[in-house]
C-alpha positions in Angstrom: 21.9 16.6 10.4 25.1 16.9 8.3 27.6 14.0 8.3 31.1 15.6 8.8 32.7 12.6 6.9 30.8 13.3 3.7 33.0 14.6 0.8 31.2 17.0 -1.5 32.5 15.7 -4.8 31.6 12.0 -4.3 28.2 13.1 -2.9 27.5 15.2 -6.0 28.4 12.2 -8.1 25.9 10.1 -6.1 23.3 12.7 -6.8 23.8 12.2 -10.5 23.1 8.5 -10.1 20.1 9.3 -7.9 18.7 11.6 -10.6 19.2 8.8 -13.2 17.5 6.4 -10.8 14.4 8.7 -10.7 14.2 8.5 -14.5 14.6 4.7 -14.5 11.9 4.4 -11.8 9.5 6.6 -13.8 10.1 4.6 -17.0 9.6 1.2 -15.2 6.4 2.4 -13.5 5.1 3.7 -16.8 5.8 0.4 -18.6 4.3 -1.6 -15.8 1.1 0.4 -15.7 0.8 0.2 -19.5 1.0 -3.6 -19.4 -1.5 -3.8 -16.5 -4.1 -1.4 -18.1 -3.8 -3.0 -21.5 -4.0 -6.5 -20.0 -7.1 -5.6 -18.1 -8.7 -4.1 -21.2 -7.8 -7.2 -23.2 -9.2 -9.7 -20.7 -12.1 -7.8 -19.1 -13.4 -6.0 -22.2 -12.3 -7.7 -25.4 -12.2 -11.3 -24.2 -15.4 -10.9 -22.1 -17.2 -9.5 -25.2 -15.9 -12.3 -27.4 -16.8 -15.1 -25.0 -20.2 -13.8 -24.1 -20.5 -15.4 -20.7 -22.6 -14.0 -17.9 -20.4 -11.3 -16.2 -20.6 -13.2 -12.9 -19.5 -16.5 -14.4 -16.7 -14.7 -16.4 -15.5 -13.1 -13.2 -15.4 -16.4 -11.4 -13.6 -18.0 -14.4 -10.9 -15.3 -14.8 -10.1 -15.0 -11.1 -9.9 -18.8 -10.6 -7.6 -19.2 -13.6 -5.6 -16.3 -12.3 -5.3 -18.0 -8.9 -4.0 -21.1 -10.6 -1.4 -19.1 -12.5 -0.4 -17.2 -9.4 0.1 -20.5 -7.5 2.2 -21.9 -10.4 4.3 -18.7 -10.6 4.9 -18.6 -6.8 6.0 -22.3 -6.9 8.3 -21.4 -9.8 9.9 -18.2 -8.4 9.6 -18.9 -4.7 7.2 -17.9 -1.9 8.3 -14.3 -1.2 5.2 -13.2 0.6 6.3 -10.0 2.4 3.9 -7.0 2.4 4.8 -3.4 1.8 5.4 -2.4 5.4 7.6 -5.5 6.0 9.6 -4.7 2.8 10.3 -1.2 4.0 11.1 -2.3 7.6 13.6 -4.8 6.3 15.1 -2.2 4.0 15.5 0.1 7.0 17.5 -2.6 8.8 19.7 -3.8 5.9 19.7 -0.8 3.5 19.1 -3.2 0.6 16.2 -4.5 -1.6 16.6 -8.1 -2.6 16.6 -7.7 -6.3 17.0 -11.4 -7.0 13.3 -11.9 -6.1 12.1 -8.9 -8.0 11.5 -10.4 -11.5 9.3 -13.2 -10.1 7.4 -10.8 -7.9 6.7 -8.4 -10.9 5.6 -11.2 -13.2 3.3 -12.7 -10.5 2.0 -9.2 -9.7 1.1 -8.6 -13.4 -1.0 -11.8 -13.4 -2.6 -10.9 -10.0 -3.6 -7.4 -11.1 -4.8 -8.4 -14.6 -6.8 -11.3 -13.1 -9.0 -8.7 -11.2 -7.3 -9.1 -7.9 -8.3 -6.6 -5.2 -4.7 -5.3 -5.0 -2.7 -2.2 -5.9 0.5 -2.0 -7.9 2.7 -0.2 -5.5 4.2 -3.1 -3.6 5.7 -5.0 -6.6 6.8 -1.6 -8.1 8.6 -0.9 -4.8 10.4 -4.3 -5.0 11.4 -3.7 -8.6 12.5 0.0 -8.5 14.1 -0.3 -5.1 15.8 -3.5 -6.3 17.1 -1.7 -9.4 18.7 0.9 -7.1 20.4 -1.8 -5.0 21.5 -3.7 -8.2 23.1 -0.6 -9.6 24.8 0.1 -6.3 26.3 -3.4 -6.4 27.5 -2.8 -10.0 29.2 0.5 -9.1 30.5 -1.0 -5.8 29.0 1.8 -3.7 29.4 2.2 0.0 26.7 1.2 2.5 25.2 4.7 2.9 25.3 5.2 -0.9 23.7 1.9 -1.4 20.9 2.9 1.0 20.5 6.2 -0.9 20.1 4.4 -4.2 17.5 2.0 -2.8 15.5 4.9 -1.3 15.7 6.7 -4.6 14.3 3.8 -6.6 11.4 3.4 -4.3 10.7 7.1 -3.9 10.9 7.7 -7.7 8.4 5.0 -8.3 5.9 6.4 -5.8 6.4 10.0 -7.0 5.8 8.9 -10.6 2.7 7.0 -9.6 1.0 9.9 -8.0 3.1 12.7 -9.7 4.1 14.2 -6.4 7.8 14.6 -5.5 7.1 14.6 -1.7 5.1 11.5 -0.8 7.9 9.0 -1.4 10.5 11.1 0.3 8.3 11.5 3.4 7.6 7.8 3.4 11.3 7.0 3.5 11.6 9.0 6.7 8.6 7.4 8.4 8.5 3.7 7.3 12.0 2.5 6.8 13.3 2.6 10.4 16.3 1.2 12.2 19.1 1.7 9.7 20.4 5.2 10.2 20.7 8.1 12.6 18.4 11.1 12.3 21.0 13.1 10.4 21.9 10.1 8.2 18.3 9.6 7.3 18.1 13.1 5.8 21.5 13.0 4.0 21.2 9.4 2.7 17.4 9.0 2.6 15.4 12.2 2.4 17.6 14.3 0.1 18.2 11.6 -2.5 14.6 10.7 -2.4 13.5 14.2 -3.1 15.9 14.5 -6.1 14.8 11.1 -7.5 11.2 12.0 -6.9 11.5 15.3 -8.8 13.1 13.7 -11.9 10.6 10.8 -11.8 7.6 13.1 -11.6 8.8 15.2 -14.6 9.6 12.1 -16.7 6.3 10.4 -15.9 4.2 13.5 -16.6 6.1 13.9 -19.9 5.2 10.3 -20.8 1.5 10.5 -19.8 0.8 14.1 -20.4 -1.0 14.7 -17.1 -0.6 15.1 -13.4 -2.4 12.9 -10.9 -5.6 15.1 -10.5 -7.7 15.5 -7.3 -10.0 12.6 -7.6 -12.6 13.6 -5.0 -13.4 17.3 -5.1 -16.5 18.0 -3.2 -18.1 21.3 -4.0 -18.9 24.2 -1.7 -16.8 23.2 1.3 -15.3 25.8 3.6 -13.7 24.5 6.8 -15.6 25.1 10.1 -14.6 24.6 13.7 -17.4 22.1 14.1 -15.8 20.0 11.4 -12.8 19.4 13.6 -15.2 17.8 16.1 -16.7 15.6 13.4 -13.1 14.6 12.4 -12.7 12.8 15.7 -15.3 10.0 15.3 -14.7 9.8 11.5 -11.0 9.6 12.0 -11.5 6.9 14.6 -13.7 5.0 12.1 -10.8 5.3 9.6 -8.3 4.1 12.1 -10.4 1.0 12.8 -10.4 0.4 9.0 -6.6 0.4 8.9 -6.2 -1.7 12.1 -8.9 -4.2 11.0 -7.1 -4.7 7.8 -3.7 -5.3 9.4 -5.1 -7.6 12.1 -7.1 -9.5 9.5 -4.1 -10.0 7.3 -2.1 -11.4 10.2 -4.9 -13.8 11.1 -5.4 -15.0 7.5 -1.7 -15.5 7.0 -1.7 -17.8 10.1 -4.8 -19.6 8.7 -3.0 -20.3 5.4 0.2 -21.6 7.1 -0.9 -25.3 6.6 -0.9 -24.6 2.8 2.7 -23.2 2.7 3.9 -26.4 1.0 0.8 -26.5 -1.4 1.4 -23.2 -3.2 -0.6 -24.0 -6.3 -3.7 -25.0 -4.2 -3.2 -21.9 -2.0 -3.2 -19.6 -5.0 -6.2 -21.3 -6.6 -8.2 -20.9 -3.3 -7.3 -17.2 -3.3 -8.6 -16.9 -6.9 -11.8 -18.9 -6.2 -12.6 -16.7 -3.2 -11.8 -13.5 -5.2 -14.0 -14.8 -8.1 -17.0 -15.4 -5.8 -16.7 -12.0 -4.1 -16.0 -10.2 -7.4 -19.1 -11.8 -9.0 -21.3 -10.8 -6.1 -19.8 -7.3 -5.6 -18.1 -6.2 -8.9 -16.9 -2.9 -7.3 -14.4 -4.7 -5.1 -12.4 -6.0 -8.1 -9.1 -4.4 -9.1 -7.2 -1.9 -7.1 -10.1 0.4 -6.3 -8.7 3.7 -7.7 -11.4 4.0 -10.4 -14.1 2.1 -8.6 -14.2 4.7 -5.8 -15.7 7.2 -8.3 -18.7 4.9 -8.9 -18.8 4.4 -5.1 -19.2 8.1 -4.4 -21.7 8.6 -7.3 -24.0 5.7 -6.2 -23.6 6.0 -2.4 -27.1 7.3 -1.7 -28.7 4.6 -3.7 -26.5 1.9 -2.1 -27.3 2.9 1.4 -25.4 2.6 4.7 -25.4 -1.2 5.0 -24.2 -1.9 1.5 -21.4 0.7 1.8 -20.2 -1.1 5.0 -20.4 -4.5 3.3 -18.4 -3.2 0.4 -15.7 -1.8 2.7 -15.4 -5.0 4.7 -15.5 -7.2 1.6 -12.7 -5.1 0.0 -10.5 -5.4 3.0 -11.1 -9.1 3.3 -10.5 -9.8 -0.4 -7.2 -7.9 -0.3 -6.0 -9.5 2.9 -7.0 -13.0 1.7 -5.2 -12.6 -1.7 -2.0 -11.5 0.0 -2.3 -14.4 2.4 -2.7 -16.8 -0.5 0.4 -15.6 -2.4 -1.1 -13.1 -4.8 1.2 -10.1 -5.3 0.2 -6.5 -5.0 -0.2 -3.6 -2.6 -2.9 -2.4 -0.2 -2.8 1.4 -0.5 -5.7 1.7 -2.9 -7.8 -1.1 -1.4 -7.5 0.6 2.0 -8.4 3.9 0.3 -11.5 2.3 -1.3 -12.6 0.9 2.1 -12.0 4.3 3.8 -14.0 6.2 1.2 -16.9 3.6 1.5 -17.0 4.1 5.3 -16.8 7.8 4.8 -19.8 7.8 2.4 -21.6 5.6 4.8 -21.0 8.3 7.5 -22.4 10.9 5.1 -25.6 8.7 4.6 -25.9 8.4 8.3 -25.3 12.1 9.0 -26.6 13.9 5.8 -26.1 17.3 7.4 -22.3 16.9 7.5 -20.4 18.2 4.4 -19.4 15.2 2.3 -15.8 16.3 2.2 -15.5 15.8 6.0 -16.3 12.1 6.5 -14.6 11.1 3.3 -11.3 13.0 4.1 -11.3 12.0 7.7 -11.9 8.3 7.3 -9.5 8.1 4.4 -6.7 9.9 6.4 -7.3 7.8 9.5 -7.3 4.6 7.6 -4.0 5.3 5.8 -2.3 6.6 9.0 -3.3 3.4 10.9 -2.4 1.0 8.1 1.0 2.5 7.4 1.9 4.2 10.7 3.2 7.1 8.6 1.2 10.2 9.5 3.0 12.7 7.2 2.6 10.4 4.2 -1.0 9.6 5.1 -1.8 13.4 5.2 -0.1 14.3 2.0 -1.5 11.3 0.1 -5.0 12.1 1.3 -4.6 15.7 0.2 -3.7 14.5 -3.3 -7.1 12.8 -3.4 -9.3 15.5 -1.9 -9.3 19.2 -2.1 -6.9 21.3 0.1 -9.7 22.8 2.1 -10.0 19.5 4.0 -6.4 19.9 5.5 -7.5 20.7 9.1 -9.9 17.7 9.1 -7.2 15.5 7.6 -4.7 16.6 10.3 -7.0 15.6 13.2 -7.9 12.3 11.6 -4.3 11.4 10.9 -3.3 12.1 14.5 -6.1 9.8 15.7 -5.3 7.0 13.2 -1.6 7.1 14.0 -1.9 7.2 17.8 -4.5 4.4 17.9 -2.4 2.2 15.7 0.7 2.8 17.8 -1.1 2.1 21.1 -2.6 -1.1 19.7 0.8 -2.1 18.4 2.4 -1.6 21.8 -0.3 -3.6 23.4 0.1 -6.4 21.0 3.9 -6.3 21.6 3.5 -6.5 25.4 1.2 -9.5 25.0 3.7 -11.2 22.7 6.5 -10.6 25.1 4.4 -11.9 28.0 3.6 -15.1 26.1 7.3 -15.7 25.3 8.5 -15.1 28.9 8.9 -18.5 30.7 7.1 -19.0 34.0 9.3 -18.7 37.1 10.7 -21.9 38.4 9.2 -23.1 41.7 11.7 -24.2 44.4 12.1 -28.0 44.6 10.6 -29.3 47.9 13.2 -30.9 50.2 12.4 -34.3 51.7 12.8 -34.4 55.5 14.7 -37.4 56.7 
């Protein structure tokens, strides 16, 4: 795993830059989230109170205006419509984040999130922080592997700051950015810099906010049992279907929106109008879903099985539709919301099962299927639920990851078969 050509002194110098990159990522993430949170409070609390419209009409108004602004911004800055997994895959191949597009993506994402879009902040932050790492590499004229390390560090520092864990971003670099380095190179130029940047980013972000990312969903009186591993199989499968449904739905909606690729303002406006209608009917699906999942869990019994499923499907559809219409944001927290909704629906259906089991299993299976990153999915899930669910999470992650890989291979074979030309038939010879 050690590159024999690496010289200790330059590598240690790179580590100093990596540590600084972690600090920069934490500061940028903190500033971005401050703007988003204050913007949401200004629009959805102060402006809503001042205007005095019916909440449903206000939701429709803000989302529609937001869609118009998104369309105008996309037309101004360019239609850079890659999703998180595509960004990381491209980085794995090139070792670079395209920082030229980052300012437009960040500005459009701020409008998207403040307008109530069912999106998370991690994708534009990955573009921005990873782009800063690549930009600094260009300024210092670093070599290819050093450039890659700086990009990884910017991205990992952002994710570490966001959930105040120095391991999640580093693991995701190993699992999602493929195709650019050998196994040893990935550790030396990816994992090690990511860990250092993540550690500094975590410390800086906690210093700025004064808190760690706490366990959001701690279900009382849970002790793991062998039978829970059996329950983890169907619930993990349900979670995997959540992740697969989202990715397939996003692909279909992007194809559906292709005729509007030259009508960017109209496309963004349509996205806002659909989000406004769904948000007016189902207020819980607005925004990223991080805070809304707490209300979801508290009210699950009153909502009932059918409403929980409707909320999950609507959340996934809203997120995929917004991404397909040019809105900017991520899908970690929307997928998380849908997974928890399905998990609570499972609890309603099987009240004898401890609540921690269906929630943890569906959430883990959904993240593993959506990102195809099992270690990241497991660690991220365990930052959300208590550590006692780790055995259940392990089984669910394996199911979600394997199912997504198998379905991906099947789709790849179908695509290859569709592109393969039919064999030429021999030309019949005329008999004279």
